C-alpha positions as CSV (number, residue, x, y, z in Angstrom):
1,M,-63.8,0.2,-35.5
2,R,-60.1,-0.2,-35.1
3,I,-58.4,-3.6,-35.6
4,G,-54.8,-4.4,-34.5
5,L,-52.4,-2.9,-32.1
6,G,-52.6,0.8,-31.2
7,S,-49.7,3.1,-31.4
8,R,-49.1,3.1,-27.6
9,P,-47.8,-0.5,-27.3
10,L,-45.6,0.0,-30.4
11,W,-44.2,3.3,-29.0
12,A,-43.5,1.6,-25.6
13,G,-41.7,-1.2,-27.4
14,V,-39.5,1.3,-29.4
15,V,-38.6,3.1,-26.2
16,A,-37.8,-0.1,-24.4
17,V,-35.5,-1.3,-27.2
18,G,-33.8,2.1,-27.3
19,L,-33.1,2.0,-23.6
20,W,-31.9,-1.6,-23.8
21,A,-29.5,-0.7,-26.7
22,T,-28.2,2.4,-24.8
23,A,-27.5,0.3,-21.7
24,L,-25.5,-2.2,-23.6
25,S,-23.5,0.4,-25.6
26,G,-21.7,1.5,-22.4
27,C,-22.5,5.2,-22.7
28,G,-20.5,7.1,-20.2
29,S,-18.7,4.1,-18.7
30,R,-15.7,2.0,-19.6
31,N,-16.1,-0.8,-22.2
32,P,-15.9,-4.2,-20.4
33,F,-14.6,-5.8,-23.6
34,L,-11.5,-3.7,-23.8
35,S,-8.7,-3.8,-21.3
36,E,-7.4,-0.8,-19.6
37,G,-4.8,0.0,-17.0
38,P,-1.0,0.0,-16.9
39,E,1.1,-2.4,-18.8
40,P,2.0,-5.2,-18.4
41,R,-1.4,-6.8,-18.2
42,V,-2.0,-10.5,-17.7
43,E,-3.9,-10.8,-21.0
44,D,-0.8,-9.6,-22.9
45,C,1.5,-12.2,-21.3
46,A,2.2,-15.9,-21.6
47,Q,1.7,-18.1,-18.6
48,I,4.8,-20.2,-18.0
49,R,4.0,-21.8,-14.6
50,Q,0.6,-22.8,-13.3
51,A,1.3,-23.0,-9.6
52,T,0.8,-20.7,-6.6
53,P,1.7,-18.0,-7.6
54,S,1.4,-18.4,-11.3
55,Q,4.2,-16.9,-13.4
56,Y,3.9,-15.0,-16.6
57,V,6.4,-13.7,-19.2
58,C,5.6,-10.2,-20.5
59,N,8.0,-8.6,-23.1
60,G,10.9,-10.8,-21.9
61,K,10.4,-10.2,-18.2
62,T,9.0,-12.7,-15.7
63,Y,6.2,-11.6,-13.3
64,T,4.1,-13.4,-10.7
65,A,0.4,-13.0,-10.6
66,V,0.8,-11.1,-7.4
67,Q,3.2,-8.6,-9.0
68,L,0.9,-8.1,-12.0
69,S,-2.0,-7.5,-9.5
70,D,0.1,-4.9,-7.6
71,I,1.0,-3.1,-10.9
72,R,-2.7,-3.1,-11.9
73,H,-3.7,-1.6,-8.5
74,G,-0.9,0.9,-8.4
75,L,0.9,-0.6,-5.5
76,T,4.2,-1.3,-7.4
77,P,5.9,1.3,-9.6
78,I,6.2,0.3,-13.2
79,A,9.8,-0.1,-14.4
80,T,10.5,2.1,-17.4
81,K,13.0,1.3,-20.1
């Protein structure tokens, strides 16, 4: 007579944990914890005015939130130095 868990529930648990870890690792997709896109990004800037629209300073240049959004979506060309 066999007492305890069989190997089938244990194997199913191992497979479930493996699938869960693979889903969280971001295989084949972008990492949600790292930023990507053209610079300047709003997370690299300092907010200097909290109004509508907000203003940010990035590397000595002032941008509005709308300008940063346009740069992120490729609607405004990025100025090169």
